[in-house]
N, C-alpha and C positions, 0 to 999 in steps of 0.2 A: 732504458728509454732510447728510442732512435727516431729521428724525424728529419724531414727536409722543409726548409722554409724560404721564402723570397727575402733577400736582404732588406729591401726598402720597407716592407711590412714589419719585419722584425725590428729594424732600426727605429721606426716611428713609435712602436710600443715600448721599446727599451728606453728611449728618450724620456717618455712619461714616467716610467717607474723608477729609473735610476736617479732622477732628480729629487726623489723623496729621501733617498739614502744619504745619511750624514757622512761627510768625508772623514770625520774623526769620531770613533766611537769605541767604548771600552768593551763592548759585547761583540765578539767577532761575527756571530750569525747575523747581526743587523747590517753588516757590510755587504751581505749577499742578497741576491734576488732568487726567489723560489721559482723554479721552472717545472711545469707539469704538462706532459703531452698526453692528450686522450682524445678520441673520437673526432679527428679532423681539425684539432685546435691545439695551440700552445698557450698555456695560461702563465702569465708573469705576475709575480706578487712581491712587493717591497713595503717595508715598514720601518719607522723610527720609534715605534711604541706609542706615538701620539697620533700619527697619520699612517693610513694603510691604503695602498692602491693595488687593485687586481685588474689586469687587462688581458683579454683573449684575442688571439690573432690566428687566422686560418693557416694550417700547416698540414703536410702529408705525414701523418704519424704512422710509422711502420711498427713501432713497439712502444706501448704506452709505459709511462713511469714518471718519476719525479726526483728532483735533486735541488741543491742550491749552489749558486756560483757567484764569485765576486762581481758585484754589480758594475762598478766603474770600469774595471778591466774588460769585462764582457762587452760593455757598451763601446769602449774605445776600439776593440778588435772589429766589431761589426761596422763601426763608423768608417774604418779605414779600408774595408773590403771594397772591391770595384762595384760601380753601379750595375744593376741588372743581374748580379751574381745570385746563385742559389747557395744556401748555407745548409750543410748537413751537420746536425747536432746528435751526438751519441754519448750516453752515459753508461759507464761500466761500474756496477756496484762493487766488483771485486777489488779495484784498486782506487775507488772514490775519485776517479778522474773524468772530467767532461771534455770530450774531443770535439773540436769544430773544424770542419773541412769546407774549403771553398776554392774551386780551381786547384791551383798547386799549393795553396797555403794550408797548413795544418797547426792548430793550436791545442794545447792541453791545459786545462785549468783544474786546480785542486778544489774539491767540493766539501761542504760540511753537511752532516746528516739532516735530511728534511724534517725529521722528528723534532729537531731543536728549534725549528722556525716558529716564532710566536704567531698566534691568531688573534687579531684585533677585531675583526668583523664578527657579527653575531650580537645577540642581546635584543631585547624588545624595543622597537622604535615606534611609538603609538601614533605619531603624527606623520602623515605622508600626503604629498601633493606634487603636482607637476608644474614646471616653469619653462616658458620658451627660453631658448638659449640667449636671445636678444634681451629678454627681461633681466635674466641673471647678470648678464654683461653690463647692463645699465646700473644696477644696484652696486656692483663691485667697482666699476670704473669711476663712478661719481663720488665714491666715498674712500677708496682705499688709500689715496694719497695723504689722508689726514690721520691714518693709524699711527699711534705713538710707537716709538722704538725705545722708550724709557722702561727698562725692565723692572724698576721698582714699582711702577704703576702698572702691573701686569694686566689689570682688568681693562686697560686701554689699548693693549697690544692686539687688537682685532676689530672686526666690524660687528656691531650690535644689530642683530636682526630680530624683529618682533612684529606682531600684529597689533594694529591700533585703529582708531577711528579719526578721520580727518575730513572736514568739510562735509559731514553727513554721510560719508562713505567708508567702508572698511578697506584699509590698505595694509600692505606689507612694507615696513620701513627699514632702511639700513642707515646706521649712523656711525661715524668714526670721529674721534677727536684726539688731539695731543696736547690740549690745554692752550695752544696758540691759535688753532683754527678748528672749525667743526664743519663736517659735511653731512648733509642728510638727503637721502633720495628715497622715492616710494613708487610702488606699483599697486595696481588693484589687487586685493587680497585673493590668492588662488583658492579654488574649492579644496577643502580638507585642511586648510591652514588655520581656521578659526579656533581660538583657544590654545594655540601653540604657546609654549613658554618662550620668554625672551632669551635668546642665546647669544654668546659672544664667540664668533668664528676666529680662530687664531690666524695671525698674519701669514704663516707658512702655508696653511690650508687654503687661504684666499689666493695665494700666488699659484699654487698647483691647480686649483679649480679654473683660474682664469686661462691658464694654458690649454686646458682641455676644451674650454668653451670655443676657442678659436677653430677647432677642428671638428666641431659637431654641428649639424643642422637640425638634429632631432630634439624633441623635448627632453628635459632633464627631470628625472624623479628624485624628489628630495624627501628623505625620511629622517625623523629626529626624535630624540627624547631630551631630557634635561642635561644629560651628560655626553651625548654622542650624536653625530650627524653623519648622514650618508647621502652621497650624490651618485646617481646611476646615469651614465652617459652611454647608451648603446653597448659597446664592447668593454667599457671601462667602468669600474666602481671604486669610488673613493670614500673611505670611512675616516672620520676624525673625532678625537676627543675635543670637548669644548673647554673654553677658559672658565675655571671655577671662580666666579667673582661676580660682583654687583656693578653693573654699568651705572655711572652717575645720571642724575636727572638732567638730561641735556636740554629739556624744554626751558629750564630756568636760565640757560645761557643765551637763548635766542631772544633778543629784545624785540618788542612789538611797537614801541613808541618812537622809533627813529623817524624824524620828520624832514631831514635834509636829504633830498632825493637827487641822485646823479644818474643820468642815462648816457652811456657811451657806446660807440661802435666797438664791439668786443675785440675784433681782430686788430684794428689800428691802435687801440689802447694797449693791447698786450705787446704789440711790437714796440711801442713807445717805452713801456716799462722795461722791456728787455734792453733797449739801447741805453737808456739812462742808467740802468743798474750796473752797466759795465764800469762805471766810476765808483760805485759804492764798495766799501771794504768787504773783504771775503767773510769776515766774522759776523758783522751785523746785517749786511745786505739791505741797509735801510735806504728808502727813498721817501721824498716828501711830496704830498699831493696838495696843491693850493687851488682852491675852488673859488671862482667868482662867476657872476651871471654870464652864462654862455661859453665859458672857457674853463679848461682844467690844465694846470701847469705842473709838469713832473719835474722834480729836481733831485740831485744827489751831489754829495761832496765828500771828499776824504782827504786827509793831509798828504797822503802819498800820491794820490792819482789826479787830484784837481777837482773839477766840478762839471756838471752837466745839467742842461735845462731844456725841456721840450714842451711846447704848448700844443694842445689839441682841441678841436671843437667838442663841445659837450653840452648836453641839455641840463642845465643847473639853474635854479631860480630862487635859491634861498640865500641867507646871509653868508658872507665869505667865511671860508673854513680852511684851516691848515691841518693836515693829519699825516702821520707817518706810518708806513707799512714795511714789513719784510718783503722785499721784491720777489723772492723765490716763492714764498707762500701765496702772494697775489697772483703770480703766473700760474701756479698749480690750479688755483680756482678758475682763472680765466680759460685754462685749457679745457675745462669741463663744460663750459657754456657753448651749447650747440647752436643756438640762435644767433642772429646778428647783433643783438642789443643786450648789454649787461646792465643791470639796475643795482645801484649801490644806495643803501639806506643808512644814513649816519646820524648820530646825535651830537657828538662833540669829539674833540681830539683824544680823549681818554676812554671812550665807551666802545663796546664791540660794534663793528660794522656788518651789516647783513647784505649779502650779495645774492641776487637771483637772476635768472634768465627770464626775460619777458615772455618767452614762448612756452615755458614749462614752470608751472606753479609748484610742482612736487619737489623740485630740487632747491635746497636752501643751503647757503654757505655762510659761515660766521667767521670773521677774521678780527683778531685782537690787534689794535693800533700799537705803534712803537713811538717812543720819544725820539724826535729828530731835531 
């Protein structure tokens, strides 16, 4: 294999594929990226056996061929080459060495046989539909902060994506929860998604998809089965195994009888929470919200740091209420509210609070209160 490629184009694609590669792996071939030069393009492929990404980038291919090279080392070399440079890549099968040349620099990397590289893509994916990049971004951004990191409850370590009916219309809904908070977002059900199985997309897959969304303007083709999921973004294809588990019945967690309604300006409320939480202890991050007609008072105290109180204007017309929250969880939810006004529906100091944005009825957040 011999080819010449522009550094910037190679670096962009390498950045995508090398982030899939685990830093520590007991299987040497999984530390490598598969390189294949053919008909005017270089194909890069990396996998960790659960997640697989293939990306093509334009290249001047003199001699077709394929090999595998250490992913992180290859990426670091290309990253440190000068801007605007051309990179010549040549693989010699006789000594299993990959040579990189750029200007006066020359690097030789040891390669592993391309035949050893595992293939994750393939298999029948019966459901297929397209999503606008903005739609997929909305589903991910509004829910991923609530994904659990607790490995024992592995079925919560991802976003639950499924088709359902809401308000008389068919929707695609994304849900994530860690037991302390829940986030739910939805879009109109795309053509071809009706009847799809409910799937749990792993956290790492969500992270890699989100990186790719930022760099695409085109529609994204999603194909899936009960065990596998594939996203096609123009030049990149990401294939992932799904979490094999049952997502809990999240509808039971979302209360519908909360009658104490608080409306606040989202931005000023978030800033007040941020200021007051500077006093709260690092471990609990607890703040207290005291509600009376027309006002909301935020307070925090800790034996080490002292106390803080801030009062803000609020639209509240129910009986007085004191309720405690984890300030970081509250900030995460407020960061997703795009409109100016956030609406809190509460029952009492011990029951889950529902947060919505007035402008968007599709996004719902549930936050468990704390004792303060």
